[in-house]
BAMARMI-733073 format. One line per 3 residues: number of its first residue (from 1); for each residue x, y, z of C-alpha. Coordinates in nm, 3 decimals, always signed. Example, Ala and Ser with C-alpha at 12.3 -4.5 7.8 and 13.67 -1.06 7.14 Angstrom:
1> +1.230:-0.450:+0.780; +1.367:-0.106:+0.714
This chain:
1> +0.001:+0.001:-0.003; +0.293:+0.233:+0.066; +0.396:+0.211:-0.302
4> +0.037:+0.289:-0.409; +0.029:+0.597:-0.187; +0.360:+0.722:-0.334
7> +0.223:+0.681:-0.684; -0.059:+0.934:-0.613; +0.033:+1.301:-0.652
10> -0.258:+1.428:-0.445; -0.541:+1.320:-0.222; -0.859:+1.501:-0.120
13> -1.149:+1.445:+0.125; -1.478:+1.624:+0.159; -1.552:+1.752:+0.507
16> -1.814:+1.987:+0.647; -1.561:+2.263:+0.633; -1.501:+2.199:+0.264
19> -1.247:+2.010:+0.054; -0.926:+1.908:+0.228; -0.657:+1.890:-0.053
22> -0.328:+1.710:+0.037; -0.040:+1.735:-0.213; +0.254:+1.490:-0.233
25> +0.550:+1.712:-0.294; +0.777:+1.419:-0.380; +0.531:+1.296:-0.644
28> +0.482:+1.640:-0.787; +0.862:+1.686:-0.803; +0.889:+1.362:-1.004
31> +0.617:+1.493:-1.242; +0.808:+1.820:-1.284; +1.140:+1.640:-1.351
34> +0.976:+1.405:-1.596; +0.827:+1.688:-1.792; +1.163:+1.881:-1.781
37> +1.347:+1.574:-1.925; +1.085:+1.549:-2.192; +1.122:+1.904:-2.302
40> +1.503:+1.877:-2.299; +1.471:+1.581:-2.534; +1.237:+1.782:-2.762
43> +1.472:+2.072:-2.776; +1.764:+1.840:-2.855; +1.571:+1.668:-3.127
46> +1.459:+2.003:-3.275; +1.820:+2.123:-3.277; +1.941:+1.798:-3.441
49> +1.660:+1.814:-3.697; +1.766:+2.171:-3.795; +2.131:+2.070:-3.823
52> +2.046:+1.759:-4.020; +1.792:+1.945:-4.240; +2.048:+2.200:-4.360
55> +2.338:+1.953:-4.393; +2.599:+1.964:-4.553; +2.582:+2.330:-4.470
58> +2.558:+2.450:-4.106; +2.313:+2.694:-3.942; +2.602:+2.938:-3.885
61> +2.671:+2.948:-4.260; +2.340:+3.142:-4.295; +2.488:+3.427:-4.093
64> +2.803:+3.411:-4.312; +2.594:+3.450:-4.631; +2.393:+3.737:-4.486
67> +2.703:+3.925:-4.381; +2.861:+3.868:-4.717; +2.558:+4.001:-4.901
70> +2.537:+4.313:-4.676; +2.909:+4.373:-4.715; +2.884:+4.370:-5.089
73> +2.590:+4.603:-5.076; +2.793:+4.837:-4.856; +3.047:+4.860:-5.141
76> +2.758:+4.982:-5.363; +2.748:+4.666:-5.570; +2.439:+4.453:-5.621
79> +2.520:+4.075:-5.601; +2.147:+3.993:-5.653; +2.130:+4.156:-5.995
82> +1.819:+4.350:-5.905; +1.639:+4.083:-5.697; +1.686:+4.267:-5.370
85> +1.514:+4.569:-5.524; +1.225:+4.345:-5.647; +1.184:+4.202:-5.304
88> +1.185:+4.551:-5.152; +0.907:+4.657:-5.389; +0.682:+4.375:-5.262
91> +0.740:+4.445:-4.893; +0.441:+4.599:-4.717; +0.467:+4.976:-4.679
94> +0.509:+5.084:-4.312; +0.589:+5.416:-4.162; +0.791:+5.254:-3.888
97> +1.037:+5.110:-4.144; +1.282:+5.345:-4.313; +1.413:+5.289:-4.658
100> +1.743:+5.167:-4.522; +1.567:+4.914:-4.295; +1.352:+4.790:-4.588
103> +1.673:+4.742:-4.789; +1.836:+4.542:-4.507; +1.525:+4.325:-4.465
106> +1.521:+4.264:-4.845; +1.886:+4.170:-4.835; +1.832:+3.928:-4.552
109> +1.546:+3.768:-4.736; +1.753:+3.733:-5.050; +2.045:+3.592:-4.846
112> +1.816:+3.335:-4.690; +1.682:+3.226:-5.038; +2.035:+3.214:-5.164
115> +2.141:+3.003:-4.867; +1.855:+2.758:-4.922; +1.943:+2.736:-5.291
118> +2.306:+2.660:-5.211; +2.196:+2.390:-4.966; +1.967:+2.235:-5.221
121> +2.246:+2.239:-5.481; +2.502:+2.082:-5.245; +2.255:+1.814:-5.137
124> +2.167:+1.737:-5.497; +2.539:+1.710:-5.578; +2.598:+1.487:-5.270
127> +2.310:+1.262:-5.369; +2.446:+1.219:-5.719; +2.789:+1.142:-5.583
130> +2.648:+0.890:-5.336; +2.451:+0.728:-5.624; +2.784:+0.638:-5.796
133> +2.904:+0.288:-5.705; +3.156:+0.225:-5.983; +3.446:+0.265:-5.740
136> +3.350:-0.065:-5.581; +3.416:-0.254:-5.901; +3.755:-0.114:-5.986
139> +4.077:-0.306:-5.938; +4.309:-0.217:-5.662; +4.549:+0.055:-5.779
142> +4.350:+0.135:-6.091; +4.132:+0.446:-6.037; +3.920:+0.583:-6.320
145> +3.865:+0.949:-6.388; +3.506:+0.912:-6.284; +3.606:+0.775:-5.950
148> +3.852:+1.058:-5.908; +3.570:+1.311:-5.959; +3.352:+1.102:-5.723
151> +3.611:+1.163:-5.452; +3.461:+1.513:-5.439; +3.205:+1.353:-5.208
154> +3.433:+1.453:-4.926; +3.389:+1.825:-5.017; +3.012:+1.794:-4.990
157> +3.001:+1.561:-4.688; +3.081:+1.827:-4.425; +3.312:+1.810:-4.127
160> +3.112:+1.698:-3.825; +2.802:+1.505:-3.944; +2.543:+1.382:-3.705
163> +2.415:+1.025:-3.717; +2.139:+1.102:-3.970; +2.307:+1.384:-4.161
166> +2.338:+1.178:-4.481; +1.996:+1.014:-4.471; +1.827:+1.269:-4.693
169> +2.109:+1.250:-4.953; +2.117:+0.871:-4.990; +1.967:+0.741:-5.310
172> +1.667:+0.510:-5.327; +1.723:+0.141:-5.396; +1.700:+0.093:-5.772
175> +1.467:-0.168:-5.926; +1.671:-0.400:-6.156; +1.543:-0.490:-6.499
178> +1.337:-0.817:-6.502; +1.554:-0.966:-6.779; +1.871:-0.896:-6.582
181> +1.736:-1.056:-6.259; +1.606:-1.360:-6.452; +1.942:-1.396:-6.632
184> +2.135:-1.379:-6.303; +1.897:-1.628:-6.140; +1.936:-1.883:-6.421
187> +2.311:-1.854:-6.395; +2.310:-1.919:-6.021; +2.065:-2.213:-6.053
190> +2.239:-2.396:-6.347; +2.496:-2.584:-6.141; +2.229:-2.712:-5.893
193> +1.994:-2.852:-6.156; +2.001:-3.142:-6.401; +1.982:-3.056:-6.771
196> +1.608:-3.145:-6.773; +1.533:-2.936:-6.466; +1.731:-2.640:-6.600
199> +1.556:-2.656:-6.939; +1.221:-2.659:-6.765; +1.314:-2.366:-6.537
202> +1.446:-2.166:-6.831; +1.112:-2.213:-7.011; +0.923:-2.088:-6.706
205> +1.159:-1.796:-6.670; +1.126:-1.682:-7.032; +0.742:-1.708:-7.012
208> +0.749:-1.497:-6.691; +0.991:-1.241:-6.842; +0.783:-1.189:-7.156
211> +0.438:-1.174:-6.996; +0.352:-1.136:-6.625; +0.694:-1.005:-6.527
214> +0.655:-0.679:-6.714; +0.318:-0.607:-6.547; +0.448:-0.679:-6.206
217> +0.757:-0.471:-6.272; +0.537:-0.168:-6.356; +0.377:-0.179:-6.009
220> +0.716:-0.226:-5.843; +0.863:+0.080:-6.023; +0.557:+0.276:-5.918
223> +0.625:+0.179:-5.558; +0.995:+0.269:-5.590; +0.904:+0.615:-5.707
226> +0.670:+0.664:-5.410; +0.849:+0.483:-5.122; +1.203:+0.538:-4.990
229> +1.279:+0.171:-5.036; +1.071:-0.079:-5.242; +1.189:-0.377:-5.040
232> +1.229:-0.301:-4.671; +0.865:-0.263:-4.554; +0.749:-0.576:-4.735
235> +1.053:-0.767:-4.614; +0.987:-0.669:-4.262; +0.617:-0.749:-4.275
238> +0.607:-1.072:-4.470; +0.941:-1.230:-4.371; +0.938:-1.133:-3.999
241> +0.610:-1.001:-3.868; +0.374:-1.236:-4.053; +0.557:-1.553:-3.976
244> +0.355:-1.788:-3.751; +0.634:-2.007:-3.636; +0.841:-1.954:-3.315
247> +1.079:-1.663:-3.308; +1.317:-1.849:-3.085; +1.586:-2.032:-3.288
250> +1.405:-1.956:-3.618; +1.441:-1.578:-3.617; +1.620:-1.438:-3.309
253> +1.993:-1.432:-3.298; +2.249:-1.390:-3.014; +2.574:-1.211:-2.923
256> +2.843:-1.328:-2.688; +3.065:-1.174:-2.422; +3.447:-1.158:-2.440
259> +3.579:-1.502:-2.518; +3.864:-1.528:-2.260; +3.787:-1.259:-2.002
262> +3.513:-1.201:-1.749; +3.572:-0.847:-1.610; +3.408:-0.930:-1.274
265> +3.265:-1.248:-1.117; +2.985:-1.048:-0.942; +2.660:-1.072:-1.134
268> +2.503:-0.754:-1.007; +2.821:-0.555:-1.072; +2.847:-0.675:-1.429
271> +2.477:-0.582:-1.468; +2.551:-0.234:-1.335; +2.819:-0.159:-1.589
274> +2.638:-0.321:-1.878; +2.308:-0.148:-1.827; +2.479:+0.190:-1.766
277> +2.679:+0.144:-2.090; +2.351:+0.075:-2.266; +2.213:+0.403:-2.128
280> +2.521:+0.588:-2.250; +2.471:+0.448:-2.593; +2.103:+0.545:-2.584
283> +2.186:+0.899:-2.485; +2.443:+0.926:-2.772; +2.176:+0.788:-3.004
286> +1.914:+1.044:-2.890; +2.164:+1.321:-2.943; +2.275:+1.178:-3.271
289> +2.637:+1.180:-3.151; +2.713:+0.837:-3.289; +2.945:+0.885:-3.591
292> +2.798:+0.754:-3.917; +2.977:+0.452:-4.051; +3.040:+0.641:-4.378
295> +2.857:+0.892:-4.593; +2.725:+0.603:-4.800; +2.560:+0.405:-4.525
298> +2.201:+0.428:-4.407; +2.158:+0.473:-4.033; +1.778:+0.472:-4.004
301> +1.771:+0.134:-3.821; +2.001:+0.274:-3.546; +1.700:+0.472:-3.420
304> +1.533:+0.147:-3.294; +1.838:+0.025:-3.111; +1.730:+0.185:-2.780
307> +1.382:+0.300:-2.870; +1.174:+0.073:-2.642; +1.089:-0.175:-2.919
310> +0.888:-0.487:-2.936; +0.703:-0.670:-3.213; +0.374:-0.506:-3.100
313> +0.494:-0.150:-3.157; +0.756:+0.116:-3.090; +0.716:+0.353:-2.805
316> +0.942:+0.639:-2.701; +0.893:+0.692:-2.328; +0.973:+1.012:-2.140
319> +1.162:+0.805:-1.882; +1.371:+0.492:-1.922; +1.335:+0.168:-1.738
322> +1.407:-0.195:-1.804; +1.202:-0.510:-1.730; +1.402:-0.768:-1.528
325> +1.339:-1.139:-1.497; +1.485:-1.344:-1.215; +1.373:-1.684:-1.083
328> +1.023:-1.659:-1.236; +0.960:-1.304:-1.120; +0.931:-0.982:-1.319
331> +1.044:-0.643:-1.195; +1.049:-0.292:-1.330; +1.378:-0.118:-1.273
334> +1.395:+0.260:-1.334; +1.731:+0.374:-1.475; +1.673:+0.745:-1.402
337> +1.614:+0.907:-1.059; +1.571:+1.274:-0.970; +1.635:+1.386:-1.323
340> +1.962:+1.199:-1.372; +2.088:+0.873:-1.499; +2.167:+0.600:-1.236
343> +2.534:+0.535:-1.183; +2.673:+0.181:-1.240; +2.706:+0.140:-0.862
346> +2.339:+0.238:-0.809; +2.225:-0.003:-1.079; +2.435:-0.274:-0.918
349> +2.257:-0.193:-0.588; +1.919:-0.221:-0.747; +2.006:-0.553:-0.926
352> +2.131:-0.694:-0.596; +1.801:-0.598:-0.441; +1.624:-0.815:-0.701
355> +1.868:-1.102:-0.652; +1.811:-1.095:-0.272; +1.427:-1.075:-0.308
358> +1.293:-1.404:-0.160; +0.936:-1.370:-0.287; +0.812:-1.658:-0.499
361> +0.647:-1.619:-0.844; +0.264:-1.631:-0.855; +0.102:-1.924:-1.037
364> +0.169:-1.901:-1.405; +0.430:-1.626:-1.374; +0.750:-1.833:-1.382
367> +0.709:-1.968:-1.732; +0.497:-1.685:-1.880; +0.756:-1.587:-2.140
370> +0.727:-1.933:-2.304; +0.429:-1.778:-2.485; +0.679:-1.560:-2.674
373> +0.893:-1.868:-2.753; +0.622:-2.090:-2.903; +0.401:-2.056:-3.206
376> +0.263:-1.704:-3.272; -0.108:-1.782:-3.310; -0.148:-1.935:-2.958
379> +0.034:-1.627:-2.815; -0.190:-1.385:-3.006; -0.500:-1.568:-2.883
382> -0.383:-1.582:-2.522; -0.291:-1.219:-2.539; -0.638:-1.119:-2.658
385> -0.812:-1.333:-2.391; -0.594:-1.293:-2.088; -0.377:-0.981:-2.134
388> -0.607:-0.723:-2.289; -0.731:-0.562:-1.962; -0.670:-0.536:-1.589
391> -0.347:-0.610:-1.407; -0.214:-0.839:-1.674; -0.243:-0.571:-1.942
394> -0.060:-0.319:-1.720; +0.226:-0.559:-1.646; +0.249:-0.671:-2.014
397> +0.257:-0.307:-2.118; +0.534:-0.246:-1.870; +0.741:-0.518:-2.035
400> +0.672:-0.403:-2.383; +0.738:-0.037:-2.320; +1.064:-0.109:-2.137
403> +1.388:+0.001:-2.309; +1.489:-0.368:-2.323; +1.462:-0.685:-2.126
406> +1.716:-0.815:-1.865; +1.745:-1.180:-1.765; +1.933:-1.265:-1.446
409> +2.032:-1.630:-1.479; +2.136:-1.858:-1.198; +2.363:-2.057:-1.433
412> +2.730:-2.008:-1.499; +2.841:-1.991:-1.864; +3.155:-1.928:-2.069
415> +3.460:-2.115:-2.196; +3.559:-2.259:-1.861; +3.605:-2.575:-1.656
418> +3.728:-2.915:-1.766; +3.538:-2.896:-2.098; +3.585:-2.542:-2.227
421> +3.483:-2.628:-2.582; +3.160:-2.806:-2.468; +3.080:-2.524:-2.223
424> +3.123:-2.269:-2.504; +2.865:-2.462:-2.710; +2.625:-2.473:-2.409
427> +2.687:-2.098:-2.360; +2.575:-2.032:-2.727; +2.262:-2.251:-2.681
430> +2.179:-2.071:-2.353; +2.186:-1.729:-2.534; +1.993:-1.862:-2.834
433> +1.700:-2.011:-2.640; +1.784:-2.040:-2.269; +1.523:-2.249:-2.083
436> +1.257:-2.131:-2.333; +1.083:-1.922:-2.064; +1.358:-1.688:-1.929
439> +1.391:-1.462:-2.240; +1.116:-1.234:-2.370; +1.171:-1.315:-2.732
442> +0.938:-1.029:-2.852; +1.157:-0.760:-2.714; +1.411:-0.580:-2.930
445> +1.679:-0.747:-2.731; +1.733:-0.930:-2.399; +2.050:-0.870:-2.202
448> +2.144:-1.193:-2.023; +2.360:-1.179:-1.713; +2.490:-1.506:-1.566
451> +2.578:-1.589:-1.206; +2.958:-1.589:-1.273; +2.953:-1.240:-1.430
454> +2.939:-1.352:-1.795; +2.685:-1.170:-2.015; +2.537:-1.183:-2.367
457> +2.222:-1.092:-2.557; +1.935:-1.234:-2.753; +1.802:-1.000:-3.021
460> +1.471:-1.002:-3.220; +1.527:-0.974:-3.592; +1.239:-0.765:-3.735
463> +1.351:-0.426:-3.607; +1.712:-0.447:-3.728; +1.974:-0.685:-3.868
466> +2.277:-0.811:-3.675; +2.531:-0.537:-3.769; +2.310:-0.280:-3.593
469> +2.295:-0.476:-3.271; +2.665:-0.566:-3.303; +2.746:-0.193:-3.312
472> +2.551:-0.147:-2.990; +2.715:-0.448:-2.823; +3.071:-0.349:-2.922
475> +3.016:-0.012:-2.753; +2.866:-0.171:-2.448; +3.143:-0.434:-2.398
478> +3.430:-0.187:-2.443; +3.270:+0.085:-2.231; +3.209:-0.163:-1.954
481> +3.571:-0.276:-1.936; +3.784:+0.015:-2.060; +3.590:+0.323:-1.942
484> +3.368:+0.229:-1.650; +3.583:-0.042:-1.488; +3.551:-0.208:-1.142
487> +3.698:-0.176:-0.802; +3.956:-0.424:-0.674; +3.671:-0.624:-0.508
490> +3.492:-0.646:-0.839; +3.213:-0.394:-0.765; +3.110:-0.098:-0.972
493> +3.260:+0.238:-0.898; +3.067:+0.525:-0.740; +2.818:+0.573:-0.455
496> +2.452:+0.498:-0.396; +2.195:+0.762:-0.318; +2.001:+0.699:-0.002
499> +1.673:+0.806:-0.152; +1.679:+0.549:-0.432; +1.342:+0.376:-0.457
502> +1.362:-0.009:-0.486; +1.259:-0.196:-0.808; +0.890:-0.260:-0.845
505> +0.756:-0.621:-0.869; +0.509:-0.672:-1.158; +0.185:-0.836:-1.062
508> -0.014:-1.101:-1.259; -0.342:-1.280:-1.234; -0.300:-1.577:-1.464
511> -0.597:-1.824:-1.469; -0.558:-2.198:-1.502; -0.661:-2.200:-1.864
514> -0.386:-1.957:-1.953; -0.137:-2.164:-1.755; -0.226:-2.460:-1.972
517> -0.153:-2.264:-2.287; +0.175:-2.154:-2.139; +0.271:-2.519:-2.082
520> +0.170:-2.608:-2.441; +0.384:-2.324:-2.584; +0.670:-2.434:-2.364
523> +0.644:-2.790:-2.493; +0.666:-2.662:-2.849; +0.961:-2.436:-2.770
526> +1.139:-2.704:-2.568; +1.112:-2.958:-2.853; +1.261:-2.697:-3.087
529> +1.543:-2.598:-2.849; +1.642:-2.961:-2.776; +1.677:-3.030:-3.146
532> +1.937:-2.756:-3.193; +2.291:-2.880:-3.242; +2.532:-2.596:-3.185
535> +2.908:-2.562:-3.205; +3.126:-2.252:-3.152; +3.465:-2.283:-3.304
538> +3.740:-2.025:-3.234; +4.019:-2.066:-3.489; +4.346:-1.915:-3.366
541> +4.577:-2.072:-3.627; +4.541:-1.790:-3.871; +4.309:-1.495:-3.957
544> +4.278:-1.200:-4.184; +4.653:-1.126:-4.186; +4.743:-1.463:-4.347
547> +4.454:-1.440:-4.593; +4.555:-1.095:-4.707; +4.903:-1.218:-4.790
550> +4.736:-1.445:-5.046; +4.583:-1.129:-5.200; +4.232:-1.272:-5.163
553> +3.930:-1.103:-5.004; +3.886:-1.262:-4.652; +3.509:-1.296:-4.696
556> +3.551:-1.466:-5.039; +3.824:-1.695:-4.888; +3.588:-1.810:-4.609
559> +3.289:-1.849:-4.840; +3.485:-2.076:-5.083; +3.611:-2.266:-4.784
562> +3.250:-2.324:-4.683; +3.170:-2.460:-5.028; +3.466:-2.697:-5.001
565> +3.361:-2.808:-4.655; +3.003:-2.869:-4.751; +3.107:-3.070:-5.053
568> +3.328:-3.285:-4.835; +3.057:-3.312:-4.576; +2.762:-3.402:-4.800
571> +2.920:-3.501:-5.134; +2.729:-3.234:-5.329; +2.674:-2.858:-5.365
574> +2.369:-2.670:-5.237; +2.198:-2.335:-5.265; +2.392:-2.098:-5.036
577> +2.271:-1.779:-4.869; +2.509:-1.507:-4.763; +2.368:-1.194:-4.616
580> +2.487:-0.867:-4.767; +2.393:-0.519:-4.654; +2.223:-0.263:-4.881
583> +2.288:+0.028:-4.656; +2.420:+0.235:-4.949; +2.051:+0.316:-5.003
586> +1.783:+0.478:-4.787; +1.627:+0.237:-4.545; +1.843:-0.040:-4.686
589> +1.859:-0.373:-4.502; +1.984:-0.694:-4.667; +2.027:-0.870:-4.998
592> +2.136:-1.228:-5.079; +2.460:-1.329:-5.222; +2.431:-1.674:-5.388
595> +2.775:-1.790:-5.286; +2.756:-2.129:-5.456; +2.874:-2.033:-5.808
598> +2.989:-2.233:-6.113; +3.336:-2.094:-6.052; +3.348:-2.214:-5.689
601> +3.214:-2.555:-5.785; +3.471:-2.584:-6.064; +3.749:-2.507:-5.822
604> +3.622:-2.750:-5.555; +3.596:-3.036:-5.808; +3.947:-2.956:-5.936
607> +4.094:-2.949:-5.582; +3.928:-3.272:-5.484; +4.034:-3.432:-5.814
610> +4.403:-3.342:-5.758; +4.425:-3.115:-6.067; +4.710:-2.860:-6.087
613> +4.508:-2.562:-6.197; +4.365:-2.492:-5.859; +4.533:-2.165:-5.769
616> +4.405:-1.984:-6.073; +4.062:-2.144:-6.035; +4.050:-2.028:-5.677
619> +4.129:-1.673:-5.768; +3.864:-1.681:-6.038; +3.606:-1.811:-5.791
622> +3.701:-1.543:-5.537; +3.675:-1.265:-5.799; +3.330:-1.396:-5.899
625> +3.220:-1.399:-5.534; +3.344:-1.042:-5.485; +3.160:-0.930:-5.795
628> +2.831:-1.090:-5.670; +2.878:-0.929:-5.326; +2.925:-0.585:-5.482
631> +2.630:-0.637:-5.710; +2.415:-0.718:-5.408; +2.536:-0.415:-5.218
634> +2.472:-0.178:-5.510; +2.114:-0.298:-5.573; +2.186:-0.559:-5.840
637> +2.087:-0.865:-5.632; +1.849:-1.133:-5.733; +1.637:-1.250:-5.444
640> +1.485:-0.926:-5.302; +1.366:-0.821:-5.648; +1.205:-1.163:-5.710
643> +1.053:-1.151:-5.358; +0.884:-0.817:-5.428; +0.763:-0.934:-5.763
646> +0.605:-1.230:-5.590; +0.433:-1.002:-5.333; +0.288:-0.788:-5.616
649> +0.158:-1.100:-5.792; -0.021:-1.199:-5.474; -0.178:-0.855:-5.440
652> -0.296:-0.884:-5.801; -0.418:-1.243:-5.763; -0.188:-1.371:-6.025
655> -0.016:-1.709:-6.017; +0.345:-1.739:-6.139; +0.491:-2.093:-6.153
658> +0.834:-1.940:-6.197; +0.820:-1.715:-5.887; +0.652:-1.988:-5.686
661> +0.935:-2.229:-5.753; +1.205:-1.971:-5.690; +1.051:-1.861:-5.354
664> +1.015:-2.219:-5.241; +1.385:-2.306:-5.282; +1.561:-2.439:-4.968
667> +1.871:-2.258:-4.835; +2.058:-2.559:-4.687; +2.362:-2.351:-4.618
670> +2.279:-2.009:-4.466; +2.581:-1.793:-4.385; +2.652:-1.445:-4.247
673> +2.954:-1.243:-4.145; +2.934:-1.029:-3.844; +3.177:-0.743:-3.913
676> +3.381:-0.581:-3.636; +3.275:-0.223:-3.702; +3.450:-0.026:-3.421
679> +3.800:-0.162:-3.418; +3.923:+0.156:-3.255; +3.736:+0.063:-2.935
682> +3.939:-0.254:-2.894; +4.311:-0.291:-2.821; +4.418:-0.631:-2.949
685> +4.782:-0.545:-2.905; +4.782:-0.448:-2.533; +4.467:-0.645:-2.434
688> +4.464:-0.942:-2.665; +4.243:-1.146:-2.421; +3.960:-0.889:-2.461
691> +3.839:-1.059:-2.779; +3.480:-1.054:-2.881; +3.336:-1.391:-2.975
694> +3.070:-1.263:-3.211; +2.734:-1.428:-3.232; +2.520:-1.670:-3.424
697> +2.172:-1.796:-3.531; +1.979:-2.115:-3.569; +1.963:-2.330:-3.886
700> +1.732:-2.210:-4.160; +1.660:-2.556:-4.302; +1.579:-2.872:-4.115
703> +1.850:-3.062:-4.307; +2.093:-2.771:-4.341; +2.348:-2.561:-4.160
706> +2.358:-2.203:-4.026; +2.709:-2.055:-4.015; +2.796:-1.717:-3.871
709> +3.155:-1.595:-3.860; +3.347:-1.296:-3.737; +3.708:-1.202:-3.828
712> +3.891:-1.074:-3.518; +4.204:-0.872:-3.580; +4.476:-1.032:-3.788
715> +4.496:-1.374:-3.629; +4.154:-1.507:-3.537; +3.830:-1.622:-3.685
718> +3.531:-1.729:-3.477; +3.265:-1.965:-3.627; +2.912:-2.035:-3.493
721> +2.765:-2.343:-3.651; +2.413:-2.466:-3.606; +2.208:-2.759:-3.735
724> +1.944:-3.001:-3.606; +1.990:-3.331:-3.419; +1.680:-3.471:-3.597
727> +1.865:-3.472:-3.929; +2.106:-3.773:-3.955; +2.305:-3.597:-4.228
730> +2.404:-3.293:-4.019; +2.653:-3.264:-3.737; +2.775:-2.925:-3.626
733> +3.106:-3.054:-3.481; +3.192:-3.256:-3.786; +3.104:-2.968:-4.018
736> +3.312:-2.738:-3.797; +3.611:-2.969:-3.836; +3.546:-2.980:-4.215
739> +3.546:-2.599:-4.230; +3.866:-2.567:-4.030; +4.039:-2.825:-4.255
742> +3.914:-2.645:-4.567; +4.047:-2.315:-4.446; +4.385:-2.465:-4.371
745> +4.397:-2.643:-4.706; +4.314:-2.320:-4.896; +4.575:-2.133:-4.700
748> +4.840:-2.393:-4.790; +4.723:-2.390:-5.151; +4.740:-2.011:-5.178
751> +5.069:-1.969:-4.976; +5.269:-1.680:-5.142; +5.568:-1.914:-5.164
754> +5.391:-2.131:-5.426; +5.447:-2.043:-5.796; +5.160:-1.895:-6.004
757> +4.989:-2.120:-6.254; +5.172:-2.201:-6.576; +5.057:-2.135:-6.932
760> +4.949:-2.498:-6.951; +4.727:-2.447:-6.645; +4.572:-2.150:-6.819
763> +4.481:-2.358:-7.123; +4.352:-2.633:-6.898; +4.133:-2.380:-6.726
766> +3.979:-2.267:-7.052; +3.901:-2.632:-7.147; +3.738:-2.698:-6.806
769> +3.517:-2.392:-6.847; +3.402:-2.515:-7.191; +3.320:-2.859:-7.043
772> +3.110:-2.691:-6.771
């Protein structure tokens, strides 16, 4: 009851003498501080909007233009060529304004128009420069004149851009020609089909290209003219939000802690620094102080990184709090108090209060989050029936409007003990699915903190792709260790305010029928989680440094190694998915690189057959992969275009056998590189043990593999490999060993000490291409 009284700002009673009004000064003070913070945020956003709106110019440049125009007028010259006089003629006549004042006002108006015209011209030039992508396809050391002119982008990109300064100048994603997409698709599919299958698919493709394709393309071009990005909204809706299967394993992904180091063994202390670092990132995000990756990269998805997101909507709250789960109970933990951000030590104190709370969960509360782990339809029905009103709705709203979710686990995780490799695998599975009821899989991300001080995260996929979350997590990890730090005892630094209110326990009233549905969802999720076979493989034998000596792209090197490993593992090739970013365009997300190419297959067969042309074949395959990757990045991909054409056909009620077959293809090898984006935050020379382990995801196909990899510095590559126990043909540990051996074999093959292919090898290469 005390908490309820504190939540009321005033009370009144009616007496014979009148109305007795009692005000709570503490509550009114909190209302005042809340409103003050809200207005500060509004002012900051308004300021940033103005700065971003006039970029690449600056607001102060307006004053420079005005002074310059007035100075030239003082010298009795007219830089406006009579326009200032024209403006003066149309000003309203007023006795209070002298002729000189009217002239100054006219000059200021002309200067403002000139300033806006210059901004428009500069932004138009910047947009045209950012639309040029030919520099990506040029060979190293060979720069065309066009690219040299393109380098002028630096002149128009300003000196101190904010996070969203370039957004308005980025080009829209272009719609490829149907014939080009169909041609590239048939090329990618040829090596995976028999002659009869390929001939049949070619016939379907030509029929589509000459008839329905043109009609669908017209609607798609119309959308591209109207929308900022013709792909992203449909991709988000139909791939992520309309899926009815579990998010856990199938969609959500995870990120790990440092591989070798745990900064403190105290769970509450690690939570204090981690959550405070998240707040610091959130504040930099709100102020747009995060430096753009480059002038060419879209940053719109960064907005959602700390914007209180869930699959049921985005809410920007005036104040910031997190929802915390521990031993089956849910708490609300405010991260601001008395108008200021809580210090790491204060957050540690609050987390320790939750850890020490002995209260048991109410019936149905402990495994409530299993509803978010199971199938979506039962969760939607339960939400409507049991969480649409009353105390359950208030508590659910509290979770969904929280900045993010925090899970305090009683388990210990990490690469430790007598079985470090096995424990690392279990650590990955814990982050991917946990116990199926201790992560809120609908939230933008869940920060997981283990009993031994290890941490990690589980992220929902619809709001942003892994590079966005990786950017956040890199900042959080390095800020935690290198900036905030810990005392000698392992606690957070700082003091605790005596007036700090304790975390609030969320209340629930979950009927027996809802508890039964929770158990059913848990059974579905548990079956899915138990079927996941996961292996994390840190490779320390070599890394980017050794690969670059071979003069091969590290990503192409790893992708071809994956093709070689899969061929050795399964005895065949398969359709391969590699995620590529399209952030060169507004609201860009991803595109697919079809990494299994005729060139890579030719190389693999030659290597396994003991032929002597392998080095040149390998370079040819690597160059082809790089070309496909660049095409995907610059809007020339295959799969997003076909996906959108398929969506249009469904809206029009048209059936396309070609599109239906393409969209039903199975990606048995799904891969993704997690780039290390903020290398400057790490110090691999002085602190080599502070190495991030990257993250991973579940298998896409029941009989396939999911492979995520991250290249760390010059001497390390971390692989995250997933598949399913239920498929007898897949084994994550065996595939991991195959990948490692393939990488070592390719490194040995491409060693700089080996001679280049001879003229005879070149001729043999031409003959092998003709045979293919």
